[in-house]
Structure formats: C-alpha cells, structure tokens
DRENDO-1510 file (C-alpha; in Angstrom, 1 decimal, always signed):
<recs>
REC; n; res; u; v; w
REC; 1; MET; -80.3; +43.5; +95.0 .
REC; 2; ASP; -83.4; +42.2; +93.3 .
REC; 3; PRO; -82.4; +39.7; +90.6 .
REC; 4; ARG; -85.1; +41.0; +88.3 .
REC; 5; SER; -83.3; +44.3; +88.1 .
REC; 6; LEU; -79.9; +42.8; +87.1 .
REC; 7; THR; -78.5; +43.2; +83.7 .
REC; 8; PRO; -76.9; +40.1; +82.0 .
REC; 9; ALA; -73.4; +41.3; +82.9 .
REC; 10; LEU; -74.4; +41.7; +86.6 .
REC; 11; ARG; -76.0; +38.3; +86.6 .
REC; 12; VAL; -72.7; +36.8; +85.4 .
REC; 13; VAL; -70.7; +38.7; +88.1 .
REC; 14; ARG; -73.2; +37.6; +90.8 .
REC; 15; LEU; -72.9; +34.0; +89.6 .
REC; 16; CYS; -69.1; +34.2; +89.6 .
REC; 17; LEU; -69.2; +35.5; +93.2 .
REC; 18; HIS; -71.3; +32.6; +94.3 .
REC; 19; LEU; -69.0; +30.1; +92.6 .
REC; 20; LEU; -65.9; +31.8; +94.2 .
REC; 21; MET; -67.4; +31.7; +97.7 .
REC; 22; ALA; -68.4; +28.0; +97.3 .
REC; 23; GLY; -65.0; +27.0; +95.9 .
REC; 24; LEU; -63.1; +28.8; +98.7 .
REC; 25; LEU; -65.3; +27.2; +101.4 .
REC; 26; VAL; -64.8; +23.8; +99.9 .
REC; 27; LEU; -61.0; +24.3; +99.8 .
REC; 28; ALA; -61.1; +25.5; +103.4 .
REC; 29; ALA; -63.1; +22.4; +104.5 .
REC; 30; VAL; -60.8; +20.0; +102.5 .
REC; 31; ARG; -57.6; +21.4; +104.0 .
REC; 32; ALA; -59.0; +21.9; +107.5 .
REC; 33; ASP; -57.1; +19.9; +110.2 .
REC; 34; SER; -60.2; +19.2; +112.3 .
REC; 35; ALA; -63.8; +18.3; +112.1 .
REC; 36; ALA; -64.6; +21.7; +113.8 .
REC; 37; GLY; -63.0; +23.5; +110.8 .
REC; 38; VAL; -65.1; +21.4; +108.4 .
REC; 39; ALA; -68.3; +22.2; +110.4 .
REC; 40; ALA; -67.4; +25.9; +110.5 .
REC; 41; ALA; -66.9; +26.0; +106.7 .
REC; 42; ALA; -70.3; +24.2; +106.3 .
REC; 43; VAL; -72.0; +26.8; +108.6 .
REC; 44; THR; -70.5; +29.7; +106.7 .
REC; 45; GLY; -71.7; +28.2; +103.5 .
REC; 46; ALA; -75.2; +27.7; +104.9 .
REC; 47; VAL; -75.3; +31.3; +106.1 .
REC; 48; TYR; -74.2; +32.6; +102.7 .
REC; 49; ALA; -76.8; +30.4; +100.9 .
REC; 50; ALA; -79.6; +31.6; +103.2 .
REC; 51; GLY; -78.7; +35.3; +102.4 .
REC; 52; SER; -78.8; +34.5; +98.6 .
REC; 53; LEU; -82.2; +32.9; +98.9 .
REC; 54; LEU; -84.0; +35.3; +101.3 .
REC; 55; PRO; -85.9; +38.1; +99.3 .
REC; 56; SER; -85.6; +40.6; +102.2 .
REC; 57; VAL; -81.8; +40.4; +102.1 .
REC; 58; ARG; -81.9; +41.4; +98.4 .
REC; 59; THR; -84.4; +44.3; +98.8 .
REC; 60; SER; -83.9; +45.8; +102.3 .
REC; 61; ARG; -80.7; +47.4; +103.8 .
REC; 62; ARG; -81.3; +46.4; +107.4 .
REC; 63; PRO; -81.8; +42.6; +106.8 .
REC; 64; ALA; -78.8; +42.7; +104.4 .
REC; 65; GLY; -76.7; +44.3; +107.2 .
REC; 66; LEU; -77.8; +41.6; +109.7 .
REC; 67; TRP; -77.1; +38.8; +107.2 .
REC; 68; LEU; -73.6; +40.3; +106.5 .
REC; 69; ALA; -72.8; +40.5; +110.2 .
REC; 70; ALA; -73.8; +36.8; +110.7 .
REC; 71; LEU; -71.7; +35.8; +107.7 .
REC; 72; CYS; -68.7; +37.7; +109.0 .
REC; 73; ALA; -69.1; +36.1; +112.5 .
REC; 74; SER; -69.2; +32.6; +111.0 .
REC; 75; TRP; -66.2; +33.5; +108.9 .
REC; 76; LEU; -64.3; +34.6; +112.0 .
REC; 77; VAL; -65.0; +31.3; +113.7 .
REC; 78; LEU; -63.7; +29.5; +110.6 .
REC; 79; LEU; -60.7; +31.8; +110.6 .
REC; 80; TRP; -60.0; +30.9; +114.3 .
REC; 81; LEU; -60.2; +27.2; +113.6 .
REC; 82; THR; -58.2; +27.0; +110.4 .
REC; 83; PRO; -55.8; +29.4; +108.5 .
REC; 84; GLU; -57.4; +28.3; +105.2 .
REC; 85; GLY; -60.4; +30.4; +106.0 .
REC; 86; LEU; -58.4; +33.6; +105.2 .
REC; 87; TRP; -59.0; +33.1; +101.4 .
REC; 88; VAL; -62.7; +33.6; +102.0 .
REC; 89; ALA; -61.9; +37.2; +102.9 .
REC; 90; PHE; -61.7; +38.1; +99.1 .
REC; 91; PRO; -65.4; +37.6; +98.3 .
REC; 92; LEU; -66.3; +39.2; +101.7 .
REC; 93; TYR; -64.6; +42.4; +100.5 .
REC; 94; PHE; -67.1; +42.6; +97.6 .
REC; 95; LEU; -70.1; +41.9; +99.8 .
REC; 96; GLN; -69.1; +44.5; +102.3 .
REC; 97; LEU; -68.5; +47.1; +99.5 .
REC; 98; HIS; -71.8; +46.3; +97.9 .
REC; 99; LEU; -74.1; +46.1; +100.9 .
REC; 100; LEU; -72.7; +48.8; +103.1 .
REC; 101; PRO; -72.3; +52.6; +102.6 .
REC; 102; VAL; -68.9; +53.8; +101.7 .
REC; 103; ARG; -68.2; +55.3; +105.1 .
REC; 104; TRP; -68.8; +51.8; +106.6 .
REC; 105; SER; -67.6; +49.5; +103.8 .
REC; 106; LEU; -64.0; +50.8; +103.7 .
REC; 107; PRO; -63.4; +50.3; +107.4 .
REC; 108; ALA; -65.1; +46.9; +107.2 .
REC; 109; VAL; -62.7; +45.9; +104.4 .
REC; 110; ALA; -59.7; +47.1; +106.3 .
REC; 111; LEU; -60.8; +45.1; +109.4 .
REC; 112; THR; -61.4; +42.0; +107.3 .
REC; 113; ALA; -57.9; +42.2; +105.8 .
REC; 114; CYS; -56.3; +42.7; +109.3 .
REC; 115; ALA; -58.3; +39.7; +110.6 .
REC; 116; ALA; -57.0; +37.6; +107.8 .
REC; 117; ILE; -53.4; +38.6; +108.5 .
REC; 118; LEU; -53.7; +38.1; +112.3 .
REC; 119; SER; -55.2; +34.6; +111.7 .
REC; 120; TYR; -52.2; +33.6; +109.6 .
REC; 121; VAL; -49.9; +34.9; +112.5 .
REC; 122; ARG; -51.9; +33.2; +115.1 .
REC; 123; HIS; -51.6; +29.7; +113.6 .
REC; 124; GLY; -47.8; +30.0; +113.8 .
REC; 125; ASP; -47.0; +29.8; +110.1 .
REC; 126; ALA; -43.8; +31.4; +108.9 .
REC; 127; LEU; -44.1; +35.0; +108.2 .
REC; 128; ASN; -43.3; +36.3; +104.7 .
REC; 129; PRO; -44.2; +39.4; +102.7 .
REC; 130; GLY; -47.0; +37.5; +101.0 .
REC; 131; VAL; -48.8; +37.2; +104.3 .
REC; 132; PHE; -49.3; +41.0; +104.3 .
REC; 133; ILE; -49.4; +41.7; +100.6 .
REC; 134; GLY; -52.0; +39.1; +99.7 .
REC; 135; PRO; -54.9; +40.3; +101.9 .
REC; 136; LEU; -54.1; +43.9; +101.4 .
REC; 137; LEU; -53.7; +43.6; +97.7 .
REC; 138; GLY; -57.0; +41.7; +97.5 .
REC; 139; ALA; -58.7; +44.4; +99.5 .
REC; 140; ALA; -57.2; +47.1; +97.2 .
REC; 141; VAL; -58.4; +45.3; +94.1 .
REC; 142; ALA; -61.9; +44.8; +95.5 .
REC; 143; VAL; -62.1; +48.5; +96.5 .
REC; 144; ALA; -60.9; +49.7; +93.1 .
REC; 145; THR; -63.3; +47.3; +91.3 .
REC; 146; VAL; -66.4; +48.2; +93.2 .
REC; 147; LEU; -65.8; +51.9; +93.4 .
REC; 148; GLY; -64.9; +52.0; +89.7 .
REC; 149; TYR; -68.1; +50.1; +88.9 .
REC; 150; GLN; -70.1; +52.6; +91.0 .
REC; 151; ALA; -68.5; +55.5; +89.2 .
REC; 152; LEU; -69.3; +53.9; +85.8 .
REC; 153; TYR; -72.9; +53.3; +87.0 .
REC; 154; ARG; -73.4; +56.9; +88.0 .
REC; 155; GLU; -72.0; +58.0; +84.7 .
REC; 156; SER; -74.3; +55.6; +82.9 .
REC; 157; GLU; -77.3; +57.0; +84.8 .
REC; 158; ARG; -76.3; +60.5; +84.0 .
REC; 159; ARG; -76.1; +59.6; +80.3 .
REC; 160; ARG; -79.4; +57.8; +80.5 .
REC; 161; ARG; -81.0; +60.9; +82.0 .
REC; 162; LEU; -79.4; +63.1; +79.3 .
REC; 163; ILE; -80.8; +60.7; +76.6 .
REC; 164; GLU; -84.3; +60.9; +78.2 .
REC; 165; GLU; -84.1; +64.7; +78.3 .
REC; 166; LEU; -83.0; +64.7; +74.6 .
REC; 167; LEU; -85.9; +62.4; +73.6 .
REC; 168; SER; -88.3; +64.5; +75.6 .
REC; 169; THR; -87.0; +67.7; +74.0 .
REC; 170; ARG; -87.2; +66.1; +70.6 .
REC; 171; ALA; -90.8; +65.0; +71.3 .
REC; 172; GLU; -91.6; +68.6; +72.4 .
REC; 173; LEU; -90.0; +69.9; +69.3 .
REC; 174; ALA; -92.0; +67.5; +67.1 .
REC; 175; ALA; -95.2; +68.6; +69.0 .
REC; 176; ALA; -94.4; +72.2; +68.4 .
REC; 177; GLU; -93.8; +71.5; +64.7 .
REC; 178; ARG; -97.1; +69.7; +64.5 .
REC; 179; HIS; -98.8; +72.6; +66.3 .
REC; 180; ALA; -97.3; +75.0; +63.9 .
REC; 181; GLY; -98.4; +72.9; +60.9 .
REC; 182; THR; -101.9; +72.7; +62.4 .
REC; 183; LEU; -102.0; +76.5; +62.7 .
REC; 184; ALA; -100.8; +76.9; +59.2 .
REC; 185; GLU; -103.4; +74.5; +57.9 .
REC; 186; ARG; -106.1; +76.3; +59.9 .
REC; 187; GLU; -105.0; +79.6; +58.4 .
REC; 188; ARG; -105.2; +78.1; +54.9 .
REC; 189; LEU; -108.6; +76.7; +55.6 .
REC; 190; ALA; -109.7; +80.1; +57.0 .
REC; 191; ARG; -108.6; +81.8; +53.8 .
REC; 192; GLU; -110.3; +79.2; +51.6 .
REC; 193; ILE; -113.6; +79.3; +53.5 .
REC; 194; HIS; -113.5; +83.1; +53.5 .
REC; 195; ASP; -112.8; +83.3; +49.8 .
REC; 196; THR; -115.3; +80.6; +48.8 .
REC; 197; LEU; -118.0; +79.5; +51.2 .
REC; 198; ALA; -118.3; +82.7; +53.2 .
REC; 199; GLN; -118.4; +84.8; +50.0 .
REC; 200; GLY; -121.0; +82.5; +48.5 .
REC; 201; LEU; -123.2; +82.6; +51.6 .
REC; 202; SER; -122.9; +86.4; +51.7 .
REC; 203; SER; -124.0; +86.6; +48.1 .
REC; 204; ILE; -126.9; +84.3; +48.9 .
REC; 205; GLN; -128.0; +86.7; +51.6 .
REC; 206; LEU; -127.9; +89.7; +49.3 .
REC; 207; LEU; -129.8; +87.9; +46.6 .
REC; 208; LEU; -132.5; +86.8; +49.1 .
REC; 209; ARG; -132.8; +90.4; +50.4 .
REC; 210; ALA; -133.3; +91.5; +46.9 .
REC; 211; ALA; -135.9; +88.8; +46.4 .
REC; 212; GLN; -137.7; +90.0; +49.6 .
REC; 213; ARG; -137.9; +93.5; +48.3 .
REC; 214; THR; -139.5; +92.4; +45.0 .
REC; 215; LEU; -142.1; +90.2; +46.6 .
REC; 216; PRO; -145.4; +91.6; +47.7 .
REC; 217; PRO; -145.9; +91.7; +51.5 .
REC; 218; ASP; -148.7; +89.1; +51.4 .
REC; 219; SER; -146.8; +86.7; +49.2 .
REC; 220; PRO; -146.8; +83.0; +50.5 .
REC; 221; ALA; -143.1; +82.8; +49.6 .
REC; 222; ALA; -142.1; +85.7; +51.9 .
REC; 223; GLY; -141.8; +83.5; +55.0 .
REC; 224; HIS; -139.8; +80.9; +53.2 .
REC; 225; VAL; -137.4; +83.5; +51.7 .
REC; 226; GLU; -136.9; +85.0; +55.2 .
REC; 227; ARG; -136.1; +81.6; +56.8 .
REC; 228; ALA; -133.7; +80.9; +53.9 .
REC; 229; ARG; -132.0; +84.2; +54.5 .
REC; 230; ARG; -131.7; +83.6; +58.2 .
REC; 231; ALA; -130.3; +80.1; +57.6 .
REC; 232; ALA; -127.7; +81.5; +55.2 .
REC; 233; GLN; -126.8; +84.2; +57.7 .
REC; 234; ASP; -126.4; +81.7; +60.6 .
REC; 235; ASN; -124.4; +79.3; +58.5 .
REC; 236; LEU; -122.1; +82.2; +57.5 .
REC; 237; ALA; -121.5; +83.0; +61.2 .
REC; 238; GLU; -121.0; +79.3; +61.9 .
REC; 239; ALA; -118.3; +79.0; +59.2 .
REC; 240; ARG; -116.4; +82.0; +60.5 .
REC; 241; ARG; -116.5; +80.8; +64.1 .
REC; 242; PHE; -115.5; +77.3; +63.0 .
REC; 243; VAL; -112.2; +78.4; +61.5 .
REC; 244; ARG; -111.5; +80.6; +64.6 .
REC; 245; ALA; -112.1; +77.7; +67.0 .
REC; 246; LEU; -114.7; +79.8; +68.8 .
REC; 247; ALA; -117.9; +78.7; +70.4 .
REC; 248; PRO; -121.0; +78.3; +68.2 .
REC; 249; PRO; -123.5; +81.2; +68.1 .
REC; 250; GLY; -125.8; +79.3; +70.6 .
REC; 251; LEU; -123.1; +79.5; +73.3 .
REC; 252; GLU; -122.0; +83.1; +72.6 .
REC; 253; HIS; -124.5; +84.8; +74.8 .
REC; 254; GLY; -125.4; +82.1; +77.4 .
REC; 255; SER; -124.5; +78.8; +79.0 .
REC; 256; LEU; -124.8; +75.3; +77.6 .
REC; 257; ALA; -128.0; +74.8; +79.5 .
REC; 258; ALA; -129.5; +77.9; +78.0 .
REC; 259; ALA; -128.4; +76.9; +74.5 .
REC; 260; LEU; -130.0; +73.4; +75.0 .
REC; 261; GLU; -133.2; +75.0; +76.3 .
REC; 262; ARG; -133.4; +77.3; +73.3 .
REC; 263; LEU; -132.8; +74.2; +71.1 .
REC; 264; CYS; -136.1; +72.7; +72.5 .
REC; 265; GLU; -138.1; +76.0; +72.3 .
REC; 266; PRO; -140.8; +76.3; +69.6 .
REC; 267; GLY; -140.3; +78.7; +66.8 .
REC; 268; PRO; -138.4; +78.7; +63.5 .
REC; 269; GLU; -135.5; +80.7; +65.0 .
REC; 270; ARG; -134.4; +77.6; +66.9 .
REC; 271; LEU; -134.0; +75.7; +63.7 .
REC; 272; SER; -131.1; +77.9; +62.6 .
REC; 273; GLU; -129.1; +76.8; +65.7 .
REC; 274; GLU; -128.8; +73.3; +64.6 .
REC; 275; GLY; -125.7; +73.9; +62.6 .
REC; 276; PRO; -124.8; +73.6; +59.0 .
REC; 277; GLY; -126.9; +71.1; +57.1 .
REC; 278; GLN; -129.3; +70.5; +59.9 .
REC; 279; ALA; -131.7; +73.4; +59.5 .
REC; 280; SER; -132.8; +71.9; +56.2 .
REC; 281; THR; -134.5; +69.1; +58.0 .
REC; 282; THR; -137.7; +71.1; +58.2 .
REC; 283; ALA; -137.5; +72.6; +54.7 .
REC; 284; GLN; -140.1; +70.3; +53.2 .
REC; 285; GLY; -142.5; +70.3; +56.1 .
REC; 286; GLN; -144.6; +72.9; +57.8 .
REC; 287; PRO; -143.4; +74.0; +61.2 .
REC; 288; SER; -145.2; +72.4; +64.1 .
REC; 289; THR; -146.2; +74.1; +67.3 .
REC; 290; THR; -142.8; +73.3; +68.8 .
REC; 291; GLY; -140.8; +74.4; +65.8 .
REC; 292; ARG; -139.8; +70.9; +64.9 .
REC; 293; GLY; -140.1; +69.7; +61.4 .
REC; 294; PRO; -141.1; +66.5; +59.8 .
REC; 295; GLY; -140.5; +63.0; +61.0 .
REC; 296; SER; -138.8; +60.2; +59.1 .
REC; 297; THR; -138.9; +59.3; +55.5 .
REC; 298; ALA; -142.2; +57.8; +54.5 .
REC; 299; GLY; -142.1; +54.3; +53.1 .
REC; 300; ARG; -139.0; +53.2; +54.8 .
REC; 301; GLU; -139.1; +49.9; +56.6 .
REC; 302; PRO; -139.1; +50.0; +60.4 .
REC; 303; GLY; -135.7; +49.4; +61.8 .
REC; 304; SER; -133.9; +50.7; +58.7 .
REC; 305; THR; -130.6; +52.2; +59.7 .
REC; 306; ALA; -129.7; +54.0; +56.5 .
REC; 307; GLY; -131.1; +57.3; +57.6 .
REC; 308; ARG; -129.4; +57.3; +60.9 .
REC; 309; GLY; -126.1; +58.2; +59.3 .
REC; 310; GLY; -127.4; +59.5; +56.0 .
REC; 311; SER; -128.9; +62.6; +54.6 .
REC; 312; GLU; -132.3; +61.5; +53.2 .
REC; 313; GLU; -134.9; +64.3; +52.9 .
REC; 314; PRO; -137.6; +63.6; +55.4 .
REC; 315; ALA; -141.3; +63.4; +54.7 .
REC; 316; PRO; -143.8; +65.2; +56.8 .
REC; 317; GLY; -144.6; +63.3; +60.0 .
REC; 318; ARG; -145.9; +63.8; +63.5 .
REC; 319; PRO; -145.1; +67.1; +65.3 .
REC; 320; LEU; -142.2; +66.6; +67.8 .
REC; 321; ARG; -142.4; +68.0; +71.3 .
REC; 322; ALA; -138.9; +68.5; +72.8 .
REC; 323; ARG; -138.3; +69.0; +76.5 .
REC; 324; PHE; -135.1; +69.9; +78.3 .
REC; 325; THR; -134.2; +69.3; +81.9 .
REC; 326; VAL; -131.0; +69.8; +84.0 .
REC; 327; SER; -130.0; +67.4; +86.8 .
REC; 328; GLY; -127.6; +68.2; +89.5 .
REC; 329; THR; -125.7; +71.5; +90.2 .
REC; 330; PRO; -124.5; +73.1; +87.0 .
REC; 331; VAL; -120.8; +73.9; +86.8 .
REC; 332; GLU; -118.8; +75.9; +84.4 .
REC; 333; LEU; -117.5; +73.7; +81.6 .
REC; 334; PRO; -114.6; +74.4; +79.2 .
REC; 335; THR; -115.6; +75.7; +75.8 .
REC; 336; PRO; -114.7; +72.4; +74.0 .
REC; 337; TYR; -117.0; +70.5; +76.3 .
REC; 338; GLU; -119.9; +72.9; +75.7 .
REC; 339; VAL; -119.4; +72.9; +72.0 .
REC; 340; ALA; -119.2; +69.1; +71.8 .
REC; 341; LEU; -122.3; +68.5; +74.0 .
REC; 342; LEU; -124.3; +71.2; +72.0 .
REC; 343; ARG; -123.3; +69.7; +68.7 .
REC; 344; ILE; -124.2; +66.1; +69.8 .
REC; 345; ALA; -127.6; +67.3; +71.0 .
REC; 346; GLN; -128.2; +69.1; +67.8 .
REC; 347; SER; -127.2; +66.1; +65.7 .
REC; 348; ALA; -129.2; +63.7; +67.8 .
REC; 349; LEU; -132.4; +65.9; +67.5 .
REC; 350; ALA; -131.7; +66.2; +63.8 .
REC; 351; ASN; -131.7; +62.4; +63.5 .
REC; 352; THR; -134.9; +62.3; +65.5 .
REC; 353; VAL; -136.6; +64.8; +63.2 .
REC; 354; ARG; -135.4; +63.1; +60.0 .
REC; 355; HIS; -135.8; +59.5; +60.7 .
REC; 356; ALA; -137.5; +58.6; +64.0 .
REC; 357; ASP; -141.1; +59.6; +63.3 .
REC; 358; ALA; -141.2; +60.5; +67.0 .
REC; 359; SER; -143.8; +62.6; +68.9 .
REC; 360; ARG; -141.7; +63.3; +71.9 .
REC; 361; ALA; -138.0; +63.9; +72.7 .
REC; 362; GLU; -136.3; +64.6; +76.0 .
REC; 363; ILE; -132.8; +66.1; +76.5 .
REC; 364; THR; -131.3; +65.7; +79.9 .
REC; 365; LEU; -128.1; +67.4; +81.0 .
REC; 366; SER; -126.7; +65.8; +84.2 .
REC; 367; PHE; -123.9; +67.2; +86.3 .
REC; 368; MET; -122.3; +64.6; +88.6 .
REC; 369; ASP; -119.3; +64.6; +90.9 .
REC; 370; ALA; -116.7; +63.6; +88.3 .
REC; 371; SER; -118.6; +63.8; +84.9 .
REC; 372; VAL; -121.2; +65.5; +82.9 .
REC; 373; THR; -123.7; +63.5; +81.0 .
REC; 374; LEU; -126.1; +64.3; +78.1 .
REC; 375; ASP; -129.0; +62.0; +77.3 .
REC; 376; VAL; -131.3; +62.4; +74.2 .
REC; 377; VAL; -134.3; +60.1; +74.2 .
REC; 378; ASP; -137.1; +59.8; +71.7 .
REC; 379; ASP; -140.2; +57.6; +71.3 .
REC; 380; GLY; -139.7; +57.1; +67.6 .
REC; 381; ARG; -139.6; +53.9; +65.5 .
REC; 382; GLY; -136.0; +53.0; +66.6 .
REC; 383; PHE; -133.5; +50.9; +64.7 .
REC; 384; ASP; -131.1; +48.1; +65.2 .
REC; 385; PRO; -127.6; +49.5; +66.1 .
REC; 386; ALA; -125.9; +46.3; +65.1 .
REC; 387; ARG; -127.1; +46.8; +61.5 .
REC; 388; LEU; -126.0; +50.4; +61.4 .
REC; 389; SER; -124.1; +51.3; +58.2 .
REC; 390; PRO; -123.4; +54.6; +56.4 .
REC; 391; SER; -125.9; +55.6; +53.8 .
REC; 392; ALA; -125.1; +55.9; +50.1 .
REC; 393; GLU; -124.9; +59.7; +50.6 .
REC; 394; GLY; -122.0; +59.3; +53.1 .
REC; 395; GLY; -123.9; +60.3; +56.3 .
REC; 396; PHE; -121.7; +61.3; +59.3 .
REC; 397; GLY; -124.2; +61.6; +62.2 .
REC; 398; LEU; -123.4; +58.9; +64.8 .
REC; 399; PRO; -119.7; +58.6; +63.9 .
REC; 400; ALA; -119.3; +62.3; +64.3 .
REC; 401; MET; -121.0; +62.2; +67.7 .
REC; 402; ARG; -118.8; +59.3; +68.8 .
REC; 403; SER; -115.7; +61.1; +67.6 .
REC; 404; ARG; -116.5; +64.3; +69.5 .
REC; 405; ALA; -117.0; +62.3; +72.7 .
REC; 406; ARG; -113.8; +60.3; +72.4 .
REC; 407; SER; -111.7; +63.3; +71.5 .
REC; 408; LEU; -112.5; +64.6; +75.1 .
REC; 409; GLY; -111.9; +61.3; +76.8 .
REC; 410; GLY; -115.6; +60.5; +77.1 .
REC; 411; THR; -117.9; +57.7; +76.1 .
REC; 412; PHE; -120.8; +57.6; +73.6 .
REC; 413; THR; -123.5; +54.9; +73.6 .
REC; 414; VAL; -126.6; +54.3; +71.5 .
REC; 415; GLU; -129.5; +52.1; +72.7 .
REC; 416; SER; -132.3; +51.4; +70.3 .
REC; 417; ALA; -134.5; +48.6; +69.0 .
REC; 418; PRO; -137.1; +48.6; +66.2 .
REC; 419; GLY; -140.4; +50.1; +67.5 .
REC; 420; GLN; -138.9; +51.0; +70.9 .
REC; 421; GLY; -137.4; +54.5; +70.3 .
REC; 422; THR; -133.8; +55.6; +70.6 .
REC; 423; ALA; -131.6; +56.7; +73.5 .
REC; 424; VAL; -128.3; +58.5; +72.9 .
REC; 425; ALA; -126.0; +59.1; +75.9 .
REC; 426; VAL; -122.6; +60.8; +76.1 .
REC; 427; SER; -120.5; +61.1; +79.3 .
REC; 428; LEU; -117.5; +63.4; +79.6 .
REC; 429; PRO; -115.1; +63.4; +82.6 .
REC; 430; LEU; -115.0; +66.7; +84.3 .
REC; 431; PRO; -111.5; +68.3; +83.9 .
REC; 432; ALA; -109.2; +68.5; +87.0 .
REC; 433; GLY; -109.9; +71.7; +88.9 .
REC; 434; ALA; -113.5; +72.0; +87.8 .
REC; 435; PRO; -115.7; +73.2; +90.7 .
REC; 436; SER; -117.8; +70.5; +92.2 .
</recs>
C-alpha cells in the first residue's frame, strides 16, 4: 500500500505492525540457543525491512507476493532453528491477510498456524493446551480483525459514493433552480421589453410613416426619415429576437460568412445590421461609397482611448472601404458562436467608424482544425491599449467583445499603437463533434 494513501489511523496501525515485528524478532534473537538462530532472526528482519522500503512491494501485487514468500521462507528457517520464532507468526497473519486475496490468505494463515504448532512439538517442549490454542487463537483474531476492517472499509466506500451522489444530485437541483430562475427572469424581461421598448419603437415607426406621408416626394429630409424608420424597425426586430435567444436578423437567412459579407457591402441597408446603438454612427455624416459613415471625432488627440469604449458622436472623416475574406473550409457553427462572432465584428467596425479615422478595414474569418478565428484590422490612428479606460458615458465596446469571447471559452486580443492602426482578434475553439 502506498503510504501517501494511508489515513492517520492506518499509519498508526502500520507503525504498530512494524514495532511488533521488530520486538518479536529481537525476542527470538535474545532467547535463541545458537548463533544460527540469531542470524536467522537478523535475516528475517532484513527481509521484512526491505519489503517495507521497496516502492514496488507497496504498489504491485506480484512483487508483494514474492516478498511475502521470501519472508515466510526466512521465518520457517528461524522456526526450524529456535521455537521462539513461533511468536512471529502473529504479525505474519496480518501480512498474509492484507497482501493476498481471501481465497489464498485464509489457507496461508492456517498453514502458518500449523507450522508454529509443529515447530513447538519438534523442539520437544512439553505439550499443553496453550500450544494449540495460542497460534489458533491468534490466527482467529487476525482473521476477524482484517476481515472486519475490510467490511467496514467497503461500507465506508459505499457511504462515500452515496454522499457523492447526494452532492451531485444537490448540485443538479441547484442548477435546475438557477435555470428556472433564469427562465423566469428572461420571461420578465420579455414582458418589460414588449411593454416598453418594443411598443415605443413601434410607435416611432408609425410616427415616421406619418411624417413620410406629409413630406413632399422631393424633400431633402425624406431619405433621413426613411433611414430612421428602417433603423427603428430593425431595432424592434433585434429586441424581440434578443429576448427569445434567437439569432440576429443578419443570421436568419444565411450563414455567418454571408452576414459578415453583407456587413462590408456598400449601401445604407447594411448599417441597420450593426445592432442597437451602432447604426447611429453614421447619423451625422453623409454615406460614403461603401456605406460607411464618418471617422473619428475631430480634435481628439492621437492615441486617445476614450472613444474606444465610449459613445462619442463622430465627426465626418475619410470614407471607409471594408473588405471581407474567408480562410479555410467553412464549417457549420453553433448559433451562439455565429451570434458572438457577428456581434464582435459589428462592434469592432463601429469602433473603426467612430474613432479610428481609417480608410480601409479588413475582416477575415478563418476556419482551422480546432478553432475558428475572426480578425478585424484597420489602418486608422490607433491607440494605446495599456491606457484604455471607459469613457464618461460608460462605453461597453471592448469589454463586451471580450466577455462574448470568454463566455464561449475563447480568447480576445487587441493590438494597436498610436498611428499604426488597430487589430482585433477573437479565437473560439470548435465544439466537439463539429465537422472538420
């Protein structure tokens, strides 16, 4: 048995067994009539000590059996030379019962008791009931002790397994209660959003439709009213799908790659896919040929990090050309993966439009053997990530992206420097069973 696996009580029992064996061998050596008996006692003690020190004896059944056979052989020699060796039979009982299976240990104990009795008869001492009762009683006590301990150990293991099952069941029950609480909270949020935000957005759409009907067809405000109505309509759909834990509209009728490609296409329709709060990034600027809005806020110092997490309104800047590429063989991803990657791409491009003053941005979706990676790179003004801090308006851009990646077991990194652009990278491990 490995000493590292022993409980304190078993360590005490093991130490007592060592002391008992040593004491009985010393007694046999002291009372031996010849030097051969003393030598036999010493050899028996050396064999016993070797078995206690060798790791293989404590961890493997075969070396333990060979060591026990050598110990019994040396004990038989001691028993042949002096009758005092019969007392060593008692610790041998425990070793045999501990190291051998029950079908072998019980016969071994019986043979050891018989050898002790025959040794006493051989040396010509006077026979008395104690000669037979002593070894047999010692064997019975050893058998009862070891088998009783093994029964208690099995019962303890059974109770331990029951406790583990109880703890597991309690953990499952707690998880079920948490899930039920989550569902109840989601239902409450759904009701609140339906009764407040959704109704408000629906009313905004109706008012904007009424405004469209009152405007002359050639009015300069007609296009702005139409874009505002579409933004309200898309945000209403987004709110409804959010509370139902469904995919965003960009993923409803196509794959993630198609949604990212539409994100980079020119045209004002693409701006409405950027999610709540992001379509407004072009509200103060004229649409460029790519559909991207203004750049960063004018007058900010290069390298300023306030806008990276904030919600400052951008000033008109250079037109942004966005390009999308796919690397590797696309595979079907779970909906949470597609939603997270699309949202991160939308948020990263929104930051580019608002703060980077960039002329070019590239989105790359890479499918690898064990992961899927999204990279968003721009050639804007850049910033110092070490100095990044939330804006006074409580911006949630980069922290939200990082939180989305970590919630799926992925990694999120930002590389940037003042004047050198920005690179955002997120890597998600492919779930088990995904086609490669």
